[in-house]
C-alpha positions in Angstrom: -19.3 16.7 -34.8 -20.6 18.9 -32.0 -17.2 18.8 -30.3 -15.6 19.8 -33.7 -17.9 22.8 -33.8 -16.7 23.9 -30.4 -13.1 23.5 -31.5 -13.8 25.5 -34.6 -15.5 28.3 -32.6 -12.6 28.5 -30.2 -10.1 28.6 -33.1 -12.1 31.4 -34.7 -12.1 33.3 -31.4 -8.4 32.9 -30.9 -7.7 34.0 -34.5 -9.9 37.1 -34.1 -8.2 38.1 -30.9 -4.6 37.2 -31.3 -3.5 37.8 -34.9 -6.3 40.2 -35.8 -6.2 42.0 -32.4 -10.0 42.3 -32.3 -11.8 43.5 -29.3 -12.9 40.6 -27.0 -16.5 41.7 -26.9 -16.9 41.8 -30.7 -14.9 38.6 -31.2 -17.1 36.7 -28.7 -20.2 37.9 -30.4 -19.0 36.8 -33.8 -17.9 33.4 -32.5 -21.3 32.9 -30.8 -23.0 33.6 -34.1 -20.6 31.2 -35.9 -21.2 28.3 -33.6 -24.9 28.9 -33.6 -24.9 28.6 -37.5 -22.8 25.4 -37.3 -25.2 23.6 -34.9 -28.1 24.6 -37.1 -29.9 27.1 -34.9 -32.6 29.2 -36.7 -31.3 32.6 -37.4 -33.8 34.4 -35.2 -33.0 32.0 -32.3 -29.2 32.8 -32.4 -29.7 36.4 -31.3 -32.4 35.4 -28.8 -29.9 32.9 -27.3 -27.1 35.4 -27.3 -29.4 37.9 -25.5 -30.4 35.3 -22.9 -26.8 34.3 -22.3 -25.6 37.8 -22.0 -28.5 38.8 -19.8 -28.2 35.7 -17.6 -24.5 36.2 -17.1 -24.8 39.9 -16.3 -28.0 39.6 -14.2 -25.9 39.2 -11.0 -22.4 39.8 -12.3 -23.0 43.4 -13.4 -24.3 44.3 -10.0 -21.4 42.5 -8.3 -18.7 44.0 -10.5 -20.3 47.5 -10.3 -20.9 47.7 -6.6 -17.7 45.8 -5.8 -15.7 48.3 -8.0 -17.3 51.2 -6.2 -16.5 49.7 -2.8 -12.9 49.0 -3.8 -12.4 52.5 -5.2 -13.9 54.2 -2.2 -11.5 52.1 0.0 -8.6 53.0 -2.2 -9.4 56.7 -2.5 -9.8 56.9 1.3 -6.5 55.2 1.9 -8.1 52.1 3.5 -6.7 49.7 0.9 -3.2 51.2 1.4 -3.6 50.8 5.1 -4.5 47.1 4.8 -1.7 46.6 2.3 0.8 48.4 4.5 -0.2 46.5 7.6 0.1 43.2 5.7 3.6 44.0 4.5 4.7 45.3 7.9 3.3 42.3 9.8 4.2 39.5 7.4 7.0 41.1 5.4 7.5 41.2 1.6 8.9 37.7 1.6 5.6 36.4 3.1 3.2 38.6 1.1 2.0 35.7 -1.0 1.0 33.8 2.1 -0.8 36.9 3.4 -2.8 37.4 0.1 -3.6 33.6 0.0 -4.9 33.7 3.5 -7.0 36.8 2.7 -8.4 35.0 -0.4 -9.4 32.0 1.6 -11.0 34.0 4.3 -13.1 35.9 1.8 -13.4 33.1 -0.8 -15.1 30.5 1.5 -18.3 32.6 1.7 -18.0 35.0 -1.2 -18.4 34.2 -4.9 -15.3 34.4 -7.1 -16.4 37.7 -8.7 -17.3 39.4 -5.4 -14.0 38.5 -3.7 -12.0 39.3 -6.8 -13.3 42.8 -7.2 -12.9 43.4 -3.4 -9.3 42.2 -3.3 -7.9 43.4 -6.6 -7.5 47.1 -5.5 -5.4 45.8 -2.5 -3.3 43.7 -4.9 -2.7 46.8 -7.1 -1.6 48.9 -4.1 0.7 46.2 -2.8 2.3 45.7 -6.2 2.8 49.4 -6.7 4.2 50.0 -3.2 6.6 47.1 -3.2 7.5 47.2 -6.9 6.8 43.5 -7.1 5.6 41.9 -10.3 1.8 42.2 -10.4 1.4 38.5 -11.0 3.5 37.7 -7.9 0.8 39.3 -5.8 -2.3 38.7 -7.9 -1.9 35.0 -8.7 -2.1 33.7 -5.1 -5.3 35.7 -4.7 -6.8 34.3 -7.9 -5.7 30.8 -7.2 -7.1 30.9 -3.7 -10.5 32.3 -4.9 -10.7 29.8 -7.8 -10.2 26.9 -5.4 -12.8 28.1 -3.0 -15.3 28.8 -5.7 -14.9 25.4 -7.4 -14.3 23.1 -4.4 -16.3 24.4 -1.5 -20.0 24.8 -0.6 -21.8 27.2 -0.1 -20.7 28.2 -3.6 -23.5 27.5 -6.1 -21.8 24.7 -8.0 -20.6 22.5 -5.1 -23.8 23.2 -3.1 -26.0 22.2 -6.1 -24.1 19.0 -6.6 -24.2 18.1 -2.9 -28.0 18.5 -3.2 -28.2 16.1 -6.2 -26.1 13.5 -4.4 -27.8 14.1 -1.0 -24.4 14.7 0.5 -23.9 16.3 3.9 -23.0 19.9 3.3 -20.8 20.2 6.4 -18.8 17.0 5.6 -18.4 18.2 2.0 -17.0 21.5 3.2 -14.7 19.7 5.7 -13.4 17.2 3.0 -13.1 20.1 0.5 -11.0 22.1 2.9 -8.7 19.2 3.5 -8.0 19.1 -0.2 -8.3 22.8 -1.1 -5.9 24.3 1.4 -2.8 22.3 0.5 -3.7 22.3 -3.2 -4.1 26.1 -3.4 -1.0 26.7 -1.3 1.1 24.4 -3.5 -0.1 25.9 -6.8 0.0 29.5 -5.5 3.6 29.2 -4.4 4.7 27.2 -7.4 3.1 28.9 -10.4 4.5 32.3 -9.6 8.0 30.8 -9.7 7.7 29.0 -13.1 10.0 30.5 -15.7 7.2 31.1 -18.3 5.1 33.0 -15.7 8.1 35.1 -14.4 8.6 36.4 -17.9 5.2 38.0 -17.9 5.1 41.4 -16.2 1.8 43.2 -16.9 1.3 46.8 -15.9 -1.4 47.8 -13.5 -4.5 48.9 -15.6 -5.1 52.6 -15.6 -8.1 54.1 -13.8 -9.1 51.1 -11.7 -7.4 52.3 -8.5 -6.0 55.6 -7.3 -2.3 56.3 -8.0 -2.1 58.5 -4.8 0.3 57.4 -2.1 -1.1 58.4 1.3 0.9 59.7 4.3 0.4 57.8 7.6 -1.9 60.5 9.1 -4.1 60.5 5.9 -5.1 56.9 6.2 -7.9 55.5 8.3 -7.1 53.0 11.1 -6.5 49.3 10.3 -9.5 48.4 12.4 -12.0 50.6 10.4 -10.4 49.6 7.1 -10.6 45.8 7.7 -14.1 46.3 9.2 -15.4 47.7 5.9 -13.6 44.9 3.9 -15.1 42.2 6.1 -18.7 43.4 6.2 -19.7 41.4 3.1 -17.8 38.4 4.4 -19.6 38.5 7.7 -23.1 38.9 6.2 -22.6 36.2 3.6 -21.1 33.8 6.2 -24.1 34.3 8.5 -26.4 33.6 5.5 -24.4 30.5 4.6 -24.6 29.1 8.2 -28.3 29.9 8.5 -28.9 28.1 5.2 -27.1 25.0 6.4 -28.3 24.9 10.1 -31.7 26.6 10.2 -35.0 25.2 8.8 -36.4 26.7 5.6 -39.3 28.4 7.4 -37.1 30.2 9.9 -37.6 33.9 9.8 -34.0 34.8 10.5 -32.8 32.5 7.7 -35.4 34.2 5.4 -34.1 37.7 6.3 -30.5 36.6 5.8 -31.4 35.3 2.3 -31.8 39.0 1.5 -29.2 40.8 3.7 -26.6 38.0 3.1 -26.9 38.0 -0.7 -23.7 39.0 -2.4 -25.3 42.1 -4.0 -27.0 43.3 -0.8 -23.9 42.6 1.4 -21.7 44.6 -1.0 -24.3 47.5 -1.1 -24.4 47.6 2.7 -20.6 47.6 2.8 -20.5 50.4 0.2 -23.0 52.6 2.2 -21.0 52.1 5.5 -17.8 52.9 3.7 -19.3 56.2 2.5 -20.1 57.1 6.0 -17.0 55.8 7.7 -14.4 56.5 5.1 -16.1 59.2 3.0 -14.8 62.2 5.1 -11.2 61.2 4.2 -11.9 61.5 0.5 -13.2 65.1 0.8 -16.7 66.4 1.2 -18.6 63.4 2.6 -21.0 62.8 -0.3 -20.1 64.7 -3.4 -16.5 63.5 -3.6 -17.5 59.9 -2.7 -20.0 59.9 -5.5 -17.3 61.1 -7.8 -15.2 58.1 -6.7 -18.1 55.8 -7.4 -18.5 57.3 -10.9 -14.8 56.9 -11.6 -15.0 53.3 -10.5 -17.6 52.4 -13.1 -16.0 53.9 -16.2 -13.1 51.4 -16.6 -15.6 48.5 -15.7 -17.7 49.1 -18.8 -15.6 47.0 -21.2 -14.9 44.3 -18.5 -18.7 43.9 -18.0 -19.3 43.7 -21.8 -16.6 41.1 -22.3 -17.9 39.0 -19.3 -21.4 39.2 -20.7 -20.3 38.2 -24.2 -18.6 35.2 -22.6 -21.9 34.2 -21.1 -23.5 34.6 -24.5 -20.9 32.3 -26.1 -21.5 29.7 -23.4 -25.3 29.9 -23.8 -25.1 29.2 -27.6 -23.0 26.1 -26.8 -25.6 24.9 -24.2 -28.6 25.6 -26.4 -26.8 24.0 -29.4 -26.9 20.6 -27.6 -23.2 20.2 -26.7 -23.9 19.2 -23.1 -26.4 16.5 -24.2 -23.8 15.2 -26.7 -21.1 14.8 -24.2 -23.5 13.2 -21.7 -24.5 10.6 -24.4 -20.9 9.7 -25.5 -19.8 9.1 -21.9 -22.8 7.1 -20.7 -21.3 3.7 -21.4 -17.7 4.3 -20.1 -16.6 1.7 -17.6 -14.3 3.2 -14.9 -14.1 4.5 -11.3 -17.1 6.7 -10.6 -14.8 9.3 -9.1 -12.6 9.4 -12.2 -15.7 9.3 -14.5 -17.3 12.2 -12.6 -14.1 14.3 -12.9 -13.6 13.6 -16.6 -17.2 14.4 -17.5 -17.1 17.6 -15.5 -13.8 18.6 -17.1 -15.1 17.9 -20.7 -18.2 20.0 -20.1 -16.0 22.7 -18.6 -13.8 22.8 -21.7 -16.8 22.9 -24.0 -19.2 25.2 -22.1 -17.0 27.3 -19.9 -19.6 27.4 -17.1 -18.5 25.4 -14.1 -22.1 25.4 -12.8 -23.5 23.9 -16.0 -20.6 21.4 -16.1 -21.1 20.1 -12.5 -24.9 19.8 -12.8 -24.7 17.8 -16.0 -21.9 15.6 -14.7 -23.7 14.9 -11.4 -26.8 13.8 -13.3 -24.7 11.4 -15.4 -22.9 9.7 -12.6 -25.6 9.8 -9.9 -26.9 6.2 -10.6 -23.4 4.8 -10.7 -22.4 6.7 -7.5 -25.4 5.4 -5.6 -24.6 1.8 -6.6 -20.8 2.2 -5.9 -20.9 2.7 -2.1 -18.5 5.7 -2.4 -19.1 8.6 -0.1 -21.5 11.1 -1.7 -19.4 13.9 -0.3 -16.4 12.6 -2.2 -18.5 12.2 -5.4 -19.5 15.8 -5.0 -15.9 16.9 -4.7 -14.9 14.7 -7.7 -17.4 16.6 -9.9 -16.5 20.1 -8.5 -12.7 19.4 -8.9 -13.3 18.5 -12.5 -15.2 21.7 -13.1 -12.2 23.9 -12.4 -10.1 22.4 -15.1 -9.1 24.0 -18.4 -10.5 27.5 -17.9 -10.1 29.2 -21.3 -12.0 31.5 -23.7 -15.4 29.9 -23.1 -15.2 30.8 -19.4 -16.5 34.3 -18.4 -14.1 34.1 -15.4 -11.2 33.8 -17.8 -12.1 37.2 -19.3 -12.4 38.8 -15.8 -8.9 37.5 -15.0 -7.5 38.7 -18.3 -9.0 42.2 -18.2 -8.2 43.0 -14.6 -4.6 41.8 -14.8 -4.1 43.5 -18.2 -3.0 40.3 -20.0 -3.2 39.3 -23.6 -5.2 36.2 -24.5 -2.1 34.0 -25.0 -0.7 35.2 -21.6 -4.0 34.5 -19.9 -4.1 31.0 -21.4 -0.6 30.3 -20.2 -1.4 31.4 -16.7 -5.1 30.7 -15.9 -5.7 27.6 -18.1 -2.6 25.9 -16.7 -3.2 26.7 -13.0 -6.8 25.7 -13.1 -5.9 22.4 -14.7 -3.2 21.7 -12.2 -5.7 22.5 -9.4 -8.2 20.1 -10.9 -5.7 17.2 -11.2 -4.4 17.7 -7.6 -8.0 17.8 -6.4 -8.8 14.5 -8.1 -5.7 13.0 -6.5 -6.9 14.3 -3.1 -10.4 12.8 -3.6 -8.9 9.4 -4.5 -6.6 9.5 -1.4 -9.5 10.5 0.9 -11.6 7.7 -0.6 -9.0 5.2 0.8 -10.0 6.3 4.3 -13.6 7.5 4.2 -15.0 6.0 1.0 
């Protein structure tokens, strides 16, 4: 019955948003209330759970989206995003622009959370699409696919890092094995999905108000060096934090300092402050006009933030309603390969709950005793769980709503694109883990 409740809630959400054209924020709240009633939550607890889920989702996401949007807008308004876009097109050519964007997504995505890298790269994607007249999805999909792969497959992202801790897997080996799978998987999907007929038929417009529509002259843009420097500041700080976490002891003072300065929120804030100083004069009066750019950046983010928060509320109702425990119970006696079992459980939880982190943590707890007795590499077991967690991203996934809103897609279009590519990545990831197990298992 619990899985039926999830299915009914998803159906209600789709009906509200597709035929009835209801706003995503309101539809998610109504669906959250509906599933809370179905699972028998006390009425007063439903709103408490919704508040916890919304607040928990936005606790870091709102800061990331807000500061990242400001940084992206300052870079765009100063011409830095156009400079990077122009340099990429000039050096790689339009025919190789997808490879350029995918490389950028991997460089940023290895150390940065999906949301951070997404809001940092999306202005660049908009500028490239506008300048080259290419379909927005032709440029945006390789970016999103690369970032999704890094976020779900590779430590130090929270899900993979947490599972590696549960399995006592070596973080460095997990990252190495993950890269062996992730790079070819993301490259294949990124270059294939944009060429599929049902994807090519979708041609969304660039959302209004997110980036500047101004086209800069050569002399108006900052240098490529200063532009790329500002963009890479968060990457450098977060990479240092990641390496210090892996290689330095817990009591080390430098590691302790980098926990603060290398956090995604602080790294983006530092980059924003430096961008104000370095790029601000190109916008106009150094502070007043830069502040106006920051204000303009936040306005179109309001609904995106609300929708992402409501997605977190929907997920929390499902978690508190006992769905995770139910799936854990029904799969406890399955007799199959621990790698496949881990992948299936993570995928089922991902479908039901939306949260990849909740899915991987629950799945790792289920399969840990089996994994320990199987003799399979704990690093590969980690990847089996994390690969499963990327599958079937749909309306219960807050990342789904970020993808939909930024790329100006309808719900059916987002399902056709994101749900299919995340599932394909998950399947290829499972195949990669099984192949690696033949050599290192």
